[in-house]
C-alpha positions as CSV (number, residue, x, y, z in Angstrom):
1,X,54.9,-41.8,-44.9
2,X,51.7,-43.0,-44.3
3,X,49.6,-42.2,-41.3
4,X,48.9,-45.6,-39.7
5,X,44.7,-46.0,-40.3
6,X,44.3,-46.1,-36.5
7,X,45.3,-43.0,-35.9
8,X,43.4,-41.9,-38.6
9,X,40.5,-43.1,-37.7
10,X,41.0,-42.1,-34.3
11,X,42.0,-39.0,-34.4
12,X,38.9,-38.2,-37.5
13,X,36.3,-40.2,-34.5
14,X,37.0,-37.4,-32.6
15,X,37.0,-34.4,-34.1
16,X,33.1,-35.5,-35.2
17,X,32.3,-36.2,-31.7
18,X,34.3,-33.5,-30.2
19,X,32.4,-30.2,-32.6
20,X,29.6,-32.0,-32.0
21,X,30.2,-31.7,-27.6
22,X,30.9,-28.4,-28.4
23,X,27.8,-27.5,-30.0
24,X,25.8,-29.1,-28.0
25,X,27.0,-28.0,-24.8
26,X,26.3,-23.9,-27.0
27,X,23.0,-25.5,-27.7
28,X,22.7,-26.0,-23.5
29,X,24.2,-22.5,-22.2
30,X,21.8,-21.3,-24.9
31,X,18.2,-22.6,-23.4
32,X,19.9,-22.1,-20.0
33,X,20.2,-18.0,-20.2
34,X,16.5,-18.3,-22.8
35,X,15.6,-19.9,-18.5
36,X,16.9,-17.4,-17.1
37,X,16.0,-14.3,-18.6
38,X,12.4,-15.9,-18.6
39,X,12.7,-16.1,-15.3
40,X,14.3,-12.5,-14.7
41,X,11.7,-10.7,-16.6
42,X,8.7,-12.7,-14.8
43,X,9.9,-11.8,-11.6
44,X,10.3,-8.1,-12.9
45,X,6.7,-8.0,-14.7
46,X,6.0,-9.0,-11.4
47,X,7.8,-6.3,-9.8
48,X,6.1,-4.1,-12.1
49,X,1.8,-5.0,-11.7
50,X,2.8,-5.4,-7.5
51,X,3.6,-1.6,-8.2
52,X,2.4,-0.6,-10.7
53,X,-1.0,-1.7,-7.9
54,X,0.6,-0.1,-5.1
55,X,0.3,3.0,-7.1
56,X,-2.4,3.0,-8.1
57,X,-4.6,4.0,-4.7
58,X,-1.9,6.6,-3.7
59,X,-2.9,8.9,-7.5
60,X,-6.0,7.9,-6.8
61,X,-6.3,10.2,-3.1
62,X,-3.3,12.3,-4.3
63,X,-6.1,13.5,-7.4
64,X,-8.6,12.9,-5.2
65,X,-6.6,16.0,-2.6
66,X,-5.5,18.2,-5.9
67,X,-10.0,18.2,-6.7
68,X,-10.5,19.0,-3.5
69,X,-8.3,21.4,-3.0
70,X,-9.0,23.5,-6.9
71,X,-12.6,23.5,-5.4
72,X,-12.3,25.1,-1.9
73,X,-10.2,28.4,-3.5
74,X,-12.7,28.0,-6.3
75,X,-15.1,29.0,-2.9
76,X,-12.8,30.6,-1.1
77,X,-12.9,33.7,-4.4
78,X,-16.0,33.4,-4.9
79,X,-16.7,34.0,-1.1
80,X,-13.9,37.0,-1.3
81,X,-14.8,39.4,-4.8
82,X,-18.7,38.7,-3.4
83,X,-17.9,40.3,-0.8
84,X,-15.6,42.7,-2.7
85,X,-19.1,43.5,-4.2
86,X,-21.2,43.7,-1.6
87,X,-18.0,46.8,-0.4
88,X,-17.8,48.4,-3.3
89,X,-22.4,48.5,-3.1
90,X,-21.9,49.3,0.4
91,X,-19.3,52.2,-0.5
92,X,-21.4,53.9,-3.8
93,X,-24.7,53.6,-1.6
94,X,-22.8,56.3,1.6
95,X,-21.3,58.3,-1.2
96,X,-24.7,58.9,-2.4
97,X,-26.3,59.5,1.5
98,X,-23.1,61.9,1.8
99,X,-23.9,63.6,-1.9
100,X,-27.4,64.6,-1.3
101,X,-27.1,65.3,2.6
102,X,-24.2,67.9,1.7
103,X,-24.0,68.3,-1.5
104,X,-22.8,72.7,-1.1
105,X,-19.8,70.0,1.4
106,X,-19.3,67.8,-1.7
107,X,-18.6,70.0,-4.7
108,X,-15.9,71.7,-3.1
109,X,-14.4,68.2,-1.9
110,X,-14.6,67.6,-5.5
111,X,-12.8,70.9,-6.5
112,X,-10.3,70.5,-3.7
113,X,-9.6,66.8,-5.0
114,X,-9.2,68.1,-9.0
115,X,-7.1,70.7,-8.3
116,X,-4.8,68.1,-6.3
117,X,-4.2,66.6,-9.1
118,X,-3.9,69.0,-11.5
119,X,-1.7,70.0,-9.6
120,X,1.0,66.5,-8.9
121,X,0.5,66.0,-12.4
122,X,1.6,69.6,-13.8
123,X,4.9,68.5,-11.5
124,X,5.5,65.5,-12.4
125,X,5.2,66.9,-16.4
126,X,7.8,69.2,-15.5
127,X,10.2,66.7,-14.0
128,X,10.6,65.2,-16.9
129,X,11.3,68.1,-19.5
130,X,14.1,69.4,-17.2
């Protein structure tokens, strides 16, 4: 049984032509997808740049505010430290002046404070042993 040549020719000519059409369609779809991806990436890149340009001033402002707050805090700590030093010097000066003016009273107060502290230490050490 033989197949007529016209059928073979018609079928044979359609197969390569059909394969070429499929390859062309696949190539066209790939190019279209690539074009779409390129457009999306360009748009995304523009969006990222826009966000970056908007965020930069905000970051700069926050950085400046943090630096300013840190400087104010350091200044406040320095001022408080100086005030404490001044108070300690005044307390020392007034204690020395009191001891010079009332030496007997100062010795008696010191002795009473020492006796009180020794009694407290003794009491605490007994309670730990018991």
